[in-house]
Phi, psi and omega in degrees: 000327180296326180292327177295315178295322177295321179293319177297316180296315180296319179296317179294321176297315180299312181292328178297315180286326181286315184267351182057047177237096184294345178295337179294342179289346178279344183299314179300321179294320178295321180293321178293319178298316179295320179298314180295319179298318179294319179296321177292321181292338180282348177289137185292349175283173174293161185298312184287328175295322178295316178298318177299318179296316180297319182286338181276349179288129179223000000 
């Protein structure tokens, strides 16, 4: 999975410099955010209970 994120990041960096569109730099952050959200949603507890559990781990 890390290689997929690295490939997305490298592609976005390349396209940002080639097309001169700095907005493309937000794509890697959005993909990681979506991935984390999907992983949290796959837990059988409710979404907010899962977030409370994750935040209570120390």
